N, C-alpha and C positions, 0 to 999 in steps of 0.2 A: 198584521205584518205587512209591511210593504213588498211589493213584488220584486224590487233590485235587491232587499234583504235576502228573499226566498232564493234569488238565482244566485245570489254571491254564497250562500251557505251550500247549495248544491254542487256549486264549482268547486269550492274548499273541500268537501268530503269527495268528489270524483278525483281532484288531485292527490289528497292523502291515499285514497284507494290505489291509486297508479304507483305511486311511490313505494307503497308497502308490498305491492305485487312484485315491482321492479328489484327490490331488496330481496324478497322471498326466492326470486329466480336466479339471483347471484347466489345466494346462499345453498340453494339444492341442487346446483350444478357442479358435480365433482369432477367432471372431467377437465375444467379449465384449469390451467395453471397459474399460478400469482406469479408475478416478477419479484424477485428477492435481490437485495443489493449483494454484490460478490465483493470481497475483499482479497487483495493479494498482499501477502506478507512474504517479503523477501527474506529468505533463510540467511542472510549476510548481517554481521554483526560488524559496525563501524566503531573503532574505538575514538574516545572524544579527544582532541587536542590534536596537535601536530608533534611528529618526532621525527629524528635523523633516521631515515631507511639506509639499509646497506644490503646492497645486493649480495646474495651468498658466494659468488665467484669474486666479489672484492672490486669489481670494475666500475660500480656506480655506487654514489653516496649523496644522497638528496634528502631535503625536507618533504614530509608528506604524512598522510594518513596510513594507517594501518586498517586493512578489512580482512575478517576470518568469514570464510564460506562454511556456515553451519552443517552443510551436507555432507561434506568430506574432510573438512579441517583445513583445507588450504588457506596459508596466510598470505595476503596481498598487500603490496606497497602502491599507494596512489600518489605519486609525486604532485606536490604542489608548487615546490621552488621557494615557499615564502612561508613566513609564519602564519599566514592567514589559512583557514581550514577548506580552501577552495583554491584552484589553480588560477593563477594571475599572471598575465604578461601586459605590463604597461606600455610596451612598444607597439603593439597591435590594437586595432579597435574590434577585432573579433575576439569572442571569448575563447580560451585555449583548451584543449581537450588534453587531459591527463591519461595516459596510457600506462595501465597497473603493471606490476611486475612482482613475480612470486618470489615471496620472502622465505617461504618454509612450509612445514605441515604439522598439524596437531592430530595425534591418534586418537580421535573420538570415539573409536570402536572400544576402546578400553573401558569407557565410562559405564558401557552397558553390561559388562562382565559383573558376575558376582563377586565379592570379595571371598579371597581364599585364606 
């Protein structure tokens, strides 16, 4: 065998041994914690489409979306003022912010009770 072939094989074996040793060190170290992706699921249901929202006191009636907070059953109206599913104001260059108002509440605690 040529001396360059022998040297190449030795370097290849050395590289493989180092890689396997590094892999074994990672697998045998229980103290390290691996990073895991975290997901956040908001407990809010937004109804599809746009509907006419009417405030309970009757002072406000506007087009918008309905959102339900699944933690407590509160129903919120998100005004869009147009048939679009998001707020639009063509008179301004800045995107508008829609401030929700409370429409009512669902008593979700009844769902957990056994039937009588």
